[in-house]
mmCIF file as Biopython writes it, N, C-alpha, C and O atoms, coordinates in Angstrom:
data_model
#
loop_
_atom_site.group_PDB
_atom_site.id
_atom_site.type_symbol
_atom_site.label_atom_id
_atom_site.label_alt_id
_atom_site.label_comp_id
_atom_site.label_asym_id
_atom_site.label_entity_id
_atom_site.label_seq_id
_atom_site.pdbx_PDB_ins_code
_atom_site.Cartn_x
_atom_site.Cartn_y
_atom_site.Cartn_z
_atom_site.occupancy
_atom_site.B_iso_or_equiv
_atom_site.auth_seq_id
_atom_site.auth_asym_id
_atom_site.pdbx_PDB_model_num
ATOM 1   N N  . MET A ? 1  ? 0.883   -1.184  0.005  1.0 0.0 1  A 1 
ATOM 2   C CA . MET A ? 1  ? 0.001   0.041   -0.048 1.0 0.0 1  A 1 
ATOM 3   C C  . MET A ? 1  ? 0.890   1.227   -0.014 1.0 0.0 1  A 1 
ATOM 4   O O  . MET A ? 1  ? 0.767   2.097   -0.876 1.0 0.0 1  A 1 
ATOM 5   N N  . ILE A ? 2  ? 1.786   1.322   0.935  1.0 0.0 2  A 1 
ATOM 6   C CA . ILE A ? 2  ? 2.625   2.546   1.109  1.0 0.0 2  A 1 
ATOM 7   C C  . ILE A ? 2  ? 3.386   2.722   -0.099 1.0 0.0 2  A 1 
ATOM 8   O O  . ILE A ? 2  ? 3.448   3.857   -0.572 1.0 0.0 2  A 1 
ATOM 9   N N  . GLU A ? 3  ? 4.050   1.648   -0.740 1.0 0.0 3  A 1 
ATOM 10  C CA . GLU A ? 3  ? 4.922   1.773   -1.868 1.0 0.0 3  A 1 
ATOM 11  C C  . GLU A ? 3  ? 4.173   2.308   -3.063 1.0 0.0 3  A 1 
ATOM 12  O O  . GLU A ? 3  ? 4.801   2.899   -3.941 1.0 0.0 3  A 1 
ATOM 13  N N  . ARG A ? 4  ? 2.933   2.145   -3.145 1.0 0.0 4  A 1 
ATOM 14  C CA . ARG A ? 4  ? 2.133   2.444   -4.382 1.0 0.0 4  A 1 
ATOM 15  C C  . ARG A ? 4  ? 1.475   3.788   -4.268 1.0 0.0 4  A 1 
ATOM 16  O O  . ARG A ? 4  ? 0.807   4.167   -5.230 1.0 0.0 4  A 1 
ATOM 17  N N  . SER A ? 5  ? 1.583   4.555   -3.209 1.0 0.0 5  A 1 
ATOM 18  C CA . SER A ? 5  ? 0.730   5.765   -3.067 1.0 0.0 5  A 1 
ATOM 19  C C  . SER A ? 5  ? 1.425   6.904   -3.998 1.0 0.0 5  A 1 
ATOM 20  O O  . SER A ? 5  ? 2.440   7.481   -3.607 1.0 0.0 5  A 1 
ATOM 21  N N  . ALA A ? 6  ? 0.887   7.164   -5.119 1.0 0.0 6  A 1 
ATOM 22  C CA . ALA A ? 6  ? 1.435   8.123   -6.002 1.0 0.0 6  A 1 
ATOM 23  C C  . ALA A ? 6  ? 1.322   9.541   -5.458 1.0 0.0 6  A 1 
ATOM 24  O O  . ALA A ? 6  ? 0.284   9.902   -4.902 1.0 0.0 6  A 1 
ATOM 25  N N  . GLY A ? 7  ? 2.358   10.345  -5.603 1.0 0.0 7  A 1 
ATOM 26  C CA . GLY A ? 7  ? 2.282   11.729  -5.189 1.0 0.0 7  A 1 
ATOM 27  C C  . GLY A ? 7  ? 2.679   11.935  -3.796 1.0 0.0 7  A 1 
ATOM 28  O O  . GLY A ? 7  ? 2.692   13.084  -3.356 1.0 0.0 7  A 1 
ATOM 29  N N  . ARG A ? 8  ? 3.000   10.959  -3.068 1.0 0.0 8  A 1 
ATOM 30  C CA . ARG A ? 8  ? 3.375   11.163  -1.619 1.0 0.0 8  A 1 
ATOM 31  C C  . ARG A ? 8  ? 4.716   10.395  -1.389 1.0 0.0 8  A 1 
ATOM 32  O O  . ARG A ? 8  ? 4.915   9.693   -0.398 1.0 0.0 8  A 1 
ATOM 33  N N  . GLY A ? 9  ? 5.598   10.587  -2.372 1.0 0.0 9  A 1 
ATOM 34  C CA . GLY A ? 9  ? 6.832   9.875   -2.311 1.0 0.0 9  A 1 
ATOM 35  C C  . GLY A ? 9  ? 7.643   10.084  -1.109 1.0 0.0 9  A 1 
ATOM 36  O O  . GLY A ? 9  ? 8.206   9.102   -0.626 1.0 0.0 9  A 1 
ATOM 37  N N  . HIS A ? 10 ? 7.782   11.285  -0.541 1.0 0.0 10 A 1 
ATOM 38  C CA . HIS A ? 10 ? 8.637   11.487  0.633  1.0 0.0 10 A 1 
ATOM 39  C C  . HIS A ? 10 ? 8.034   10.805  1.797  1.0 0.0 10 A 1 
ATOM 40  O O  . HIS A ? 10 ? 8.791   10.163  2.525  1.0 0.0 10 A 1 
ATOM 41  N N  . VAL A ? 11 ? 6.775   10.858  2.069  1.0 0.0 11 A 1 
ATOM 42  C CA . VAL A ? 11 ? 6.167   10.179  3.220  1.0 0.0 11 A 1 
ATOM 43  C C  . VAL A ? 11 ? 6.346   8.675   3.033  1.0 0.0 11 A 1 
ATOM 44  O O  . VAL A ? 11 ? 6.777   7.974   3.948  1.0 0.0 11 A 1 
ATOM 45  N N  . CYS A ? 12 ? 5.989   8.153   1.758  1.0 0.0 12 A 1 
ATOM 46  C CA . CYS A ? 12 ? 6.104   6.740   1.556  1.0 0.0 12 A 1 
ATOM 47  C C  . CYS A ? 12 ? 7.534   6.277   1.813  1.0 0.0 12 A 1 
ATOM 48  O O  . CYS A ? 12 ? 7.761   5.281   2.499  1.0 0.0 12 A 1 
ATOM 49  N N  . ASP A ? 13 ? 8.508   7.022   1.246  1.0 0.0 13 A 1 
ATOM 50  C CA . ASP A ? 13 ? 9.909   6.614   1.372  1.0 0.0 13 A 1 
ATOM 51  C C  . ASP A ? 13 ? 10.364  6.606   2.849  1.0 0.0 13 A 1 
ATOM 52  O O  . ASP A ? 13 ? 11.165  5.769   3.267  1.0 0.0 13 A 1 
ATOM 53  N N  . ALA A ? 14 ? 9.833   7.552   3.608  1.0 0.0 14 A 1 
ATOM 54  C CA . ALA A ? 14 ? 10.130  7.515   5.122  1.0 0.0 14 A 1 
ATOM 55  C C  . ALA A ? 14 ? 9.526   6.284   5.817  1.0 0.0 14 A 1 
ATOM 56  O O  . ALA A ? 14 ? 10.150  5.604   6.632  1.0 0.0 14 A 1 
ATOM 57  N N  . LEU A ? 15 ? 8.313   6.061   5.444  1.0 0.0 15 A 1 
ATOM 58  C CA . LEU A ? 15 ? 7.657   4.887   6.143  1.0 0.0 15 A 1 
ATOM 59  C C  . LEU A ? 15 ? 8.109   3.520   5.741  1.0 0.0 15 A 1 
ATOM 60  O O  . LEU A ? 15 ? 8.073   2.570   6.522  1.0 0.0 15 A 1 
ATOM 61  N N  . THR A ? 16 ? 8.550   3.432   4.461  1.0 0.0 16 A 1 
ATOM 62  C CA . THR A ? 16 ? 8.984   2.121   3.971  1.0 0.0 16 A 1 
ATOM 63  C C  . THR A ? 16 ? 10.460  1.922   4.369  1.0 0.0 16 A 1 
ATOM 64  O O  . THR A ? 16 ? 10.915  0.788   4.512  1.0 0.0 16 A 1 
ATOM 65  N N  . ALA A ? 17 ? 11.235  3.076   4.554  1.0 0.0 17 A 1 
ATOM 66  C CA . ALA A ? 17 ? 12.599  2.831   4.906  1.0 0.0 17 A 1 
ATOM 67  C C  . ALA A ? 17 ? 12.776  2.576   6.492  1.0 0.0 17 A 1 
ATOM 68  O O  . ALA A ? 17 ? 13.706  1.912   6.949  1.0 0.0 17 A 1 
ATOM 69  N N  . ASP A ? 18 ? 11.821  3.152   7.234  1.0 0.0 18 A 1 
ATOM 70  C CA . ASP A ? 18 ? 11.942  3.014   8.691  1.0 0.0 18 A 1 
ATOM 71  C C  . ASP A ? 18 ? 11.177  1.736   9.070  1.0 0.0 18 A 1 
ATOM 72  O O  . ASP A ? 18 ? 9.970   1.622   8.857  1.0 0.0 18 A 1 
ATOM 73  N N  . ARG A ? 19 ? 11.906  0.807   9.623  1.0 0.0 19 A 1 
ATOM 74  C CA . ARG A ? 19 ? 11.351  -0.474  10.066 1.0 0.0 19 A 1 
ATOM 75  C C  . ARG A ? 19 ? 10.920  -0.517  11.585 1.0 0.0 19 A 1 
ATOM 76  O O  . ARG A ? 19 ? 10.567  -1.554  12.146 1.0 0.0 19 A 1 
ATOM 77  N N  . SER A ? 20 ? 10.984  0.674   12.163 1.0 0.0 20 A 1 
ATOM 78  C CA . SER A ? 20 ? 10.750  0.703   13.657 1.0 0.0 20 A 1 
ATOM 79  C C  . SER A ? 20 ? 9.195   1.005   13.860 1.0 0.0 20 A 1 
ATOM 80  O O  . SER A ? 20 ? 8.349   0.364   13.236 1.0 0.0 20 A 1 
ATOM 81  N N  . TRP A ? 21 ? 8.881   1.957   14.713 1.0 0.0 21 A 1 
ATOM 82  C CA . TRP A ? 21 ? 7.569   2.152   15.280 1.0 0.0 21 A 1 
ATOM 83  C C  . TRP A ? 21 ? 6.496   2.419   14.181 1.0 0.0 21 A 1 
ATOM 84  O O  . TRP A ? 21 ? 5.402   1.872   14.323 1.0 0.0 21 A 1 
ATOM 85  N N  . PRO A ? 22 ? 6.724   3.233   13.070 1.0 0.0 22 A 1 
ATOM 86  C CA . PRO A ? 22 ? 5.553   3.423   12.192 1.0 0.0 22 A 1 
ATOM 87  C C  . PRO A ? 22 ? 5.087   2.105   11.507 1.0 0.0 22 A 1 
ATOM 88  O O  . PRO A ? 22 ? 3.905   1.780   11.392 1.0 0.0 22 A 1 
ATOM 89  N N  . ARG A ? 23 ? 6.128   1.403   11.077 1.0 0.0 23 A 1 
ATOM 90  C CA . ARG A ? 23 ? 5.785   0.092   10.375 1.0 0.0 23 A 1 
ATOM 91  C C  . ARG A ? 23 ? 5.064   -0.915  11.292 1.0 0.0 23 A 1 
ATOM 92  O O  . ARG A ? 23 ? 4.070   -1.553  10.944 1.0 0.0 23 A 1 
ATOM 93  N N  . ALA A ? 24 ? 5.667   -0.997  12.506 1.0 0.0 24 A 1 
ATOM 94  C CA . ALA A ? 24 ? 5.022   -1.959  13.478 1.0 0.0 24 A 1 
ATOM 95  C C  . ALA A ? 24 ? 3.631   -1.431  13.878 1.0 0.0 24 A 1 
ATOM 96  O O  . ALA A ? 24 ? 2.686   -2.215  13.967 1.0 0.0 24 A 1 
ATOM 97  N N  . LEU A ? 25 ? 3.498   -0.170  14.109 1.0 0.0 25 A 1 
ATOM 98  C CA . LEU A ? 25 ? 2.192   0.431   14.450 1.0 0.0 25 A 1 
ATOM 99  C C  . LEU A ? 25 ? 1.141   0.210   13.396 1.0 0.0 25 A 1 
ATOM 100 O O  . LEU A ? 25 ? -0.005  -0.125  13.696 1.0 0.0 25 A 1 
ATOM 101 N N  . LEU A ? 26 ? 1.533   0.396   12.183 1.0 0.0 26 A 1 
ATOM 102 C CA . LEU A ? 26 ? 0.616   0.259   10.998 1.0 0.0 26 A 1 
ATOM 103 C C  . LEU A ? 26 ? 0.229   -1.247  10.829 1.0 0.0 26 A 1 
ATOM 104 O O  . LEU A ? 26 ? -0.927  -1.590  10.584 1.0 0.0 26 A 1 
ATOM 105 N N  . ALA A ? 27 ? 1.163   -2.038  10.960 1.0 0.0 27 A 1 
ATOM 106 C CA . ALA A ? 27 ? 0.980   -3.533  10.732 1.0 0.0 27 A 1 
ATOM 107 C C  . ALA A ? 27 ? 0.055   -4.078  11.900 1.0 0.0 27 A 1 
ATOM 108 O O  . ALA A ? 27 ? -0.837  -4.895  11.671 1.0 0.0 27 A 1 
ATOM 109 N N  . ALA A ? 28 ? 0.311   -3.595  13.127 1.0 0.0 28 A 1 
ATOM 110 C CA . ALA A ? 28 ? -0.581  -4.020  14.208 1.0 0.0 28 A 1 
ATOM 111 C C  . ALA A ? 28 ? -2.050  -3.508  13.971 1.0 0.0 28 A 1 
ATOM 112 O O  . ALA A ? 28 ? -3.025  -4.221  14.210 1.0 0.0 28 A 1 
ATOM 113 N N  . ALA A ? 29 ? -2.138  -2.315  13.520 1.0 0.0 29 A 1 
ATOM 114 C CA . ALA A ? 29 ? -3.506  -1.750  13.281 1.0 0.0 29 A 1 
ATOM 115 C C  . ALA A ? 29 ? -4.200  -2.497  12.169 1.0 0.0 29 A 1 
ATOM 116 O O  . ALA A ? 29 ? -5.386  -2.823  12.220 1.0 0.0 29 A 1 
ATOM 117 N N  . ALA A ? 30 ? -3.372  -2.752  11.141 1.0 0.0 30 A 1 
ATOM 118 C CA . ALA A ? 30 ? -4.078  -3.520  9.983  1.0 0.0 30 A 1 
ATOM 119 C C  . ALA A ? 30 ? -4.452  -4.892  10.456 1.0 0.0 30 A 1 
ATOM 120 O O  . ALA A ? 30 ? -5.494  -5.390  10.029 1.0 0.0 30 A 1 
ATOM 121 N N  . GLN A ? 31 ? -3.717  -5.527  11.276 1.0 0.0 31 A 1 
ATOM 122 C CA . GLN A ? 31 ? -4.001  -6.908  11.802 1.0 0.0 31 A 1 
ATOM 123 C C  . GLN A ? 31 ? -5.323  -6.824  12.582 1.0 0.0 31 A 1 
ATOM 124 O O  . GLN A ? 31 ? -6.221  -7.626  12.329 1.0 0.0 31 A 1 
ATOM 125 N N  . ARG A ? 32 ? -5.468  -5.871  13.529 1.0 0.0 32 A 1 
ATOM 126 C CA . ARG A ? 32 ? -6.597  -5.718  14.322 1.0 0.0 32 A 1 
ATOM 127 C C  . ARG A ? 32 ? -7.898  -5.405  13.545 1.0 0.0 32 A 1 
ATOM 128 O O  . ARG A ? 32 ? -8.986  -5.875  13.879 1.0 0.0 32 A 1 
ATOM 129 N N  . PHE A ? 33 ? -7.713  -4.566  12.467 1.0 0.0 33 A 1 
ATOM 130 C CA . PHE A ? 33 ? -8.760  -4.303  11.563 1.0 0.0 33 A 1 
ATOM 131 C C  . PHE A ? 33 ? -9.226  -5.527  10.851 1.0 0.0 33 A 1 
ATOM 132 O O  . PHE A ? 33 ? -10.429 -5.757  10.731 1.0 0.0 33 A 1 
ATOM 133 N N  . HIS A ? 34 ? -8.323  -6.303  10.385 1.0 0.0 34 A 1 
ATOM 134 C CA . HIS A ? 34 ? -8.631  -7.479  9.641  1.0 0.0 34 A 1 
ATOM 135 C C  . HIS A ? 34 ? -9.364  -8.500  10.524 1.0 0.0 34 A 1 
ATOM 136 O O  . HIS A ? 34 ? -10.298 -9.153  10.058 1.0 0.0 34 A 1 
ATOM 137 N N  . GLU A ? 35 ? -8.957  -8.643  11.780 1.0 0.0 35 A 1 
ATOM 138 C CA . GLU A ? 35 ? -9.519  -9.508  12.708 1.0 0.0 35 A 1 
ATOM 139 C C  . GLU A ? 35 ? -10.967 -9.066  13.121 1.0 0.0 35 A 1 
ATOM 140 O O  . GLU A ? 35 ? -11.843 -9.897  13.362 1.0 0.0 35 A 1 
ATOM 141 N N  . ALA A ? 36 ? -11.161 -7.781  13.185 1.0 0.0 36 A 1 
ATOM 142 C CA . ALA A ? 36 ? -12.476 -7.206  13.479 1.0 0.0 36 A 1 
ATOM 143 C C  . ALA A ? 36 ? -13.441 -7.498  12.336 1.0 0.0 36 A 1 
ATOM 144 O O  . ALA A ? 36 ? -14.597 -7.850  12.571 1.0 0.0 36 A 1 
ATOM 145 N N  . LEU A ? 37 ? -12.954 -7.349  11.052 1.0 0.0 37 A 1 
ATOM 146 C CA . LEU A ? 37 ? -13.812 -7.599  9.991  1.0 0.0 37 A 1 
ATOM 147 C C  . LEU A ? 37 ? -14.166 -9.064  9.880  1.0 0.0 37 A 1 
ATOM 148 O O  . LEU A ? 37 ? -15.279 -9.425  9.497  1.0 0.0 37 A 1 
ATOM 149 N N  . GLU A ? 38 ? -13.214 -9.896  10.219 1.0 0.0 38 A 1 
ATOM 150 C CA . GLU A ? 38 ? -13.500 -11.339 10.214 1.0 0.0 38 A 1 
ATOM 151 C C  . GLU A ? 38 ? -14.549 -11.691 11.226 1.0 0.0 38 A 1 
ATOM 152 O O  . GLU A ? 38 ? -15.434 -12.506 10.964 1.0 0.0 38 A 1 
ATOM 153 N N  . ARG A ? 39 ? -14.450 -11.070 12.400 1.0 0.0 39 A 1 
ATOM 154 C CA . ARG A ? 39 ? -15.462 -11.397 13.515 1.0 0.0 39 A 1 
ATOM 155 C C  . ARG A ? 39 ? -16.862 -10.908 13.036 1.0 0.0 39 A 1 
ATOM 156 O O  . ARG A ? 39 ? -17.865 -11.601 13.205 1.0 0.0 39 A 1 
ATOM 157 N N  . LEU A ? 40 ? -16.891 -9.685  12.431 1.0 0.0 40 A 1 
ATOM 158 C CA . LEU A ? 40 ? -18.161 -9.081  11.975 1.0 0.0 40 A 1 
ATOM 159 C C  . LEU A ? 40 ? -18.783 -9.996  10.856 1.0 0.0 40 A 1 
ATOM 160 O O  . LEU A ? 40 ? -19.993 -10.222 10.871 1.0 0.0 40 A 1 
ATOM 161 N N  . LEU A ? 41 ? -17.979 -10.516 9.903  1.0 0.0 41 A 1 
ATOM 162 C CA . LEU A ? 41 ? -18.475 -11.407 8.882  1.0 0.0 41 A 1 
ATOM 163 C C  . LEU A ? 41 ? -18.945 -12.690 9.450  1.0 0.0 41 A 1 
ATOM 164 O O  . LEU A ? 41 ? -19.972 -13.197 8.998  1.0 0.0 41 A 1 
ATOM 165 N N  . HIS A ? 42 ? -18.274 -13.262 10.410 1.0 0.0 42 A 1 
ATOM 166 C CA . HIS A ? 42 ? -18.646 -14.561 11.007 1.0 0.0 42 A 1 
ATOM 167 C C  . HIS A ? 42 ? -19.967 -14.340 11.727 1.0 0.0 42 A 1 
ATOM 168 O O  . HIS A ? 42 ? -20.889 -15.136 11.547 1.0 0.0 42 A 1 
ATOM 169 N N  . ASP A ? 43 ? -20.100 -13.289 12.540 1.0 0.0 43 A 1 
ATOM 170 C CA . ASP A ? 43 ? -21.359 -13.007 13.229 1.0 0.0 43 A 1 
ATOM 171 C C  . ASP A ? 43 ? -22.515 -12.748 12.329 1.0 0.0 43 A 1 
ATOM 172 O O  . ASP A ? 43 ? -23.632 -13.170 12.630 1.0 0.0 43 A 1 
ATOM 173 N N  . ALA A ? 44 ? -22.290 -12.045 11.196 1.0 0.0 44 A 1 
ATOM 174 C CA . ALA A ? 44 ? -23.394 -11.793 10.265 1.0 0.0 44 A 1 
ATOM 175 C C  . ALA A ? 44 ? -23.844 -13.143 9.584  1.0 0.0 44 A 1 
ATOM 176 O O  . ALA A ? 44 ? -25.041 -13.348 9.384  1.0 0.0 44 A 1 
ATOM 177 N N  . LYS A ? 45 ? -22.958 -13.988 9.257  1.0 0.0 45 A 1 
ATOM 178 C CA . LYS A ? 45 ? -23.284 -15.303 8.596  1.0 0.0 45 A 1 
ATOM 179 C C  . LYS A ? 45 ? -24.090 -16.107 9.695  1.0 0.0 45 A 1 
ATOM 180 O O  . LYS A ? 45 ? -25.131 -16.681 9.376  1.0 0.0 45 A 1 
ATOM 181 N N  . ARG A ? 46 ? -23.623 -16.145 10.945 1.0 0.0 46 A 1 
ATOM 182 C CA . ARG A ? 46 ? -24.259 -16.851 11.993 1.0 0.0 46 A 1 
ATOM 183 C C  . ARG A ? 46 ? -25.748 -16.377 12.192 1.0 0.0 46 A 1 
ATOM 184 O O  . ARG A ? 46 ? -26.681 -17.169 12.326 1.0 0.0 46 A 1 
ATOM 185 N N  . ALA A ? 47 ? -25.873 -15.060 12.197 1.0 0.0 47 A 1 
ATOM 186 C CA . ALA A ? 47 ? -27.279 -14.460 12.358 1.0 0.0 47 A 1 
ATOM 187 C C  . ALA A ? 47 ? -28.108 -14.794 11.168 1.0 0.0 47 A 1 
ATOM 188 O O  . ALA A ? 47 ? -29.306 -15.024 11.334 1.0 0.0 47 A 1 
ATOM 189 N N  . ARG A ? 48 ? -27.597 -14.838 10.033 1.0 0.0 48 A 1 
ATOM 190 C CA . ARG A ? 48 ? -28.378 -15.145 8.825  1.0 0.0 48 A 1 
ATOM 191 C C  . ARG A ? 48 ? -28.791 -16.566 8.887  1.0 0.0 48 A 1 
ATOM 192 O O  . ARG A ? 48 ? -29.923 -16.873 8.511  1.0 0.0 48 A 1 
ATOM 193 N N  . ARG A ? 49 ? -27.934 -17.490 9.347  1.0 0.0 49 A 1 
ATOM 194 C CA . ARG A ? 49 ? -28.224 -18.943 9.404  1.0 0.0 49 A 1 
ATOM 195 C C  . ARG A ? 49 ? -29.417 -19.003 10.407 1.0 0.0 49 A 1 
ATOM 196 O O  . ARG A ? 49 ? -30.424 -19.647 10.110 1.0 0.0 49 A 1 
ATOM 197 N N  . ARG A ? 50 ? -29.321 -18.390 11.500 1.0 0.0 50 A 1 
ATOM 198 C CA . ARG A ? 50 ? -30.431 -18.531 12.560 1.0 0.0 50 A 1 
ATOM 199 C C  . ARG A ? 50 ? -31.698 -18.002 12.014 1.0 0.0 50 A 1 
ATOM 200 O O  . ARG A ? 50 ? -32.754 -18.594 12.239 1.0 0.0 50 A 1 
ATOM 201 N N  . ARG A ? 51 ? -31.649 -16.882 11.284 1.0 0.0 51 A 1 
ATOM 202 C CA . ARG A ? 51 ? -32.944 -16.317 10.703 1.0 0.0 51 A 1 
ATOM 203 C C  . ARG A ? 51 ? -33.523 -17.262 9.788  1.0 0.0 51 A 1 
ATOM 204 O O  . ARG A ? 51 ? -34.738 -17.454 9.842  1.0 0.0 51 A 1 
ATOM 205 N N  . VAL A ? 52 ? -32.765 -17.916 8.900  1.0 0.0 52 A 1 
ATOM 206 C CA . VAL A ? 52 ? -33.221 -18.888 7.876  1.0 0.0 52 A 1 
ATOM 207 C C  . VAL A ? 52 ? -33.783 -20.094 8.606  1.0 0.0 52 A 1 
ATOM 208 O O  . VAL A ? 52 ? -34.878 -20.534 8.256  1.0 0.0 52 A 1 
ATOM 209 N N  . ALA A ? 53 ? -33.108 -20.656 9.594  1.0 0.0 53 A 1 
ATOM 210 C CA . ALA A ? 53 ? -33.481 -21.804 10.327 1.0 0.0 53 A 1 
ATOM 211 C C  . ALA A ? 53 ? -34.736 -21.444 11.115 1.0 0.0 53 A 1 
ATOM 212 O O  . ALA A ? 53 ? -35.528 -22.356 11.355 1.0 0.0 53 A 1 
ATOM 213 N N  . ALA A ? 54 ? -34.987 -20.269 11.523 1.0 0.0 54 A 1 
ATOM 214 C CA . ALA A ? 54 ? -36.141 -19.983 12.313 1.0 0.0 54 A 1 
ATOM 215 C C  . ALA A ? 54 ? -37.445 -19.652 11.330 1.0 0.0 54 A 1 
ATOM 216 O O  . ALA A ? 54 ? -38.582 -19.472 11.767 1.0 0.0 54 A 1 
ATOM 217 N N  . GLY A ? 55 ? -37.101 -19.608 10.020 1.0 0.0 55 A 1 
ATOM 218 C CA . GLY A ? 55 ? -38.094 -19.325 9.075  1.0 0.0 55 A 1 
ATOM 219 C C  . GLY A ? 55 ? -38.443 -17.855 8.957  1.0 0.0 55 A 1 
ATOM 220 O O  . GLY A ? 55 ? -39.467 -17.462 8.396  1.0 0.0 55 A 1 
ATOM 221 N N  . VAL A ? 56 ? -37.520 -17.046 9.528  1.0 0.0 56 A 1 
ATOM 222 C CA . VAL A ? 56 ? -37.830 -15.589 9.401  1.0 0.0 56 A 1 
ATOM 223 C C  . VAL A ? 56 ? -37.428 -15.067 8.039  1.0 0.0 56 A 1 
ATOM 224 O O  . VAL A ? 56 ? -38.080 -14.184 7.481  1.0 0.0 56 A 1 
ATOM 225 N N  . GLY A ? 57 ? -36.290 -15.648 7.479  1.0 0.0 57 A 1 
ATOM 226 C CA . GLY A ? 57 ? -35.926 -15.235 6.110  1.0 0.0 57 A 1 
ATOM 227 C C  . GLY A ? 57 ? -35.802 -16.437 5.228  1.0 0.0 57 A 1 
ATOM 228 O O  . GLY A ? 57 ? -35.732 -17.570 5.705  1.0 0.0 57 A 1 
ATOM 229 N N  . ASP A ? 58 ? -35.776 -16.213 4.039  1.0 0.0 58 A 1 
ATOM 230 C CA . ASP A ? 58 ? -35.601 -17.318 3.035  1.0 0.0 58 A 1 
ATOM 231 C C  . ASP A ? 58 ? -34.154 -17.504 2.629  1.0 0.0 58 A 1 
ATOM 232 O O  . ASP A ? 58 ? -33.845 -18.392 1.835  1.0 0.0 58 A 1 
ATOM 233 N N  . GLY A ? 59 ? -33.234 -16.657 3.176  1.0 0.0 59 A 1 
ATOM 234 C CA . GLY A ? 59 ? -31.759 -16.812 2.798  1.0 0.0 59 A 1 
ATOM 235 C C  . GLY A ? 59 ? -31.496 -16.028 1.497  1.0 0.0 59 A 1 
ATOM 236 O O  . GLY A ? 59 ? -30.349 -16.020 1.051  1.0 0.0 59 A 1 
ATOM 237 N N  . GLU A ? 60 ? -32.448 -15.392 0.879  1.0 0.0 60 A 1 
ATOM 238 C CA . GLU A ? 60 ? -32.205 -14.808 -0.406 1.0 0.0 60 A 1 
ATOM 239 C C  . GLU A ? 60 ? -32.310 -13.254 -0.261 1.0 0.0 60 A 1 
ATOM 240 O O  . GLU A ? 60 ? -33.281 -12.698 0.252  1.0 0.0 60 A 1 
ATOM 241 N N  . GLY A ? 61 ? -31.196 -12.599 -0.773 1.0 0.0 61 A 1 
ATOM 242 C CA . GLY A ? 61 ? -31.195 -11.169 -0.831 1.0 0.0 61 A 1 
ATOM 243 C C  . GLY A ? 61 ? -31.649 -10.369 0.450  1.0 0.0 61 A 1 
ATOM 244 O O  . GLY A ? 61 ? -31.944 -10.938 1.501  1.0 0.0 61 A 1 
ATOM 245 N N  . GLY A ? 62 ? -31.677 -9.099  0.290  1.0 0.0 62 A 1 
ATOM 246 C CA . GLY A ? 62 ? -32.187 -8.324  1.348  1.0 0.0 62 A 1 
ATOM 247 C C  . GLY A ? 62 ? -31.529 -8.263  2.583  1.0 0.0 62 A 1 
ATOM 248 O O  . GLY A ? 62 ? -32.139 -7.794  3.544  1.0 0.0 62 A 1 
ATOM 249 N N  . GLY A ? 63 ? -30.273 -8.701  2.717  1.0 0.0 63 A 1 
ATOM 250 C CA . GLY A ? 63 ? -29.611 -8.608  4.051  1.0 0.0 63 A 1 
ATOM 251 C C  . GLY A ? 63 ? -28.159 -9.014  3.866  1.0 0.0 63 A 1 
ATOM 252 O O  . GLY A ? 63 ? -27.551 -8.965  2.797  1.0 0.0 63 A 1 
ATOM 253 N N  . VAL A ? 64 ? -27.638 -9.453  5.119  1.0 0.0 64 A 1 
ATOM 254 C CA . VAL A ? 64 ? -26.311 -9.818  5.161  1.0 0.0 64 A 1 
ATOM 255 C C  . VAL A ? 64 ? -25.981 -11.100 4.492  1.0 0.0 64 A 1 
ATOM 256 O O  . VAL A ? 64 ? -24.820 -11.508 4.477  1.0 0.0 64 A 1 
#
């Protein structure tokens, strides 16, 4: 991501060259974000299965 940001060469160069806090901080934040999205997707799929099993929805369109 950082290496491909056009027009922000100086900032990108600084972040890609420095392997200390900025990179570690960004990597940790990206990992937490990914884990949160995975949990949300899992919860949404589970809720949909429950709705379908309960006969509330038909599992087609209109939702998660």
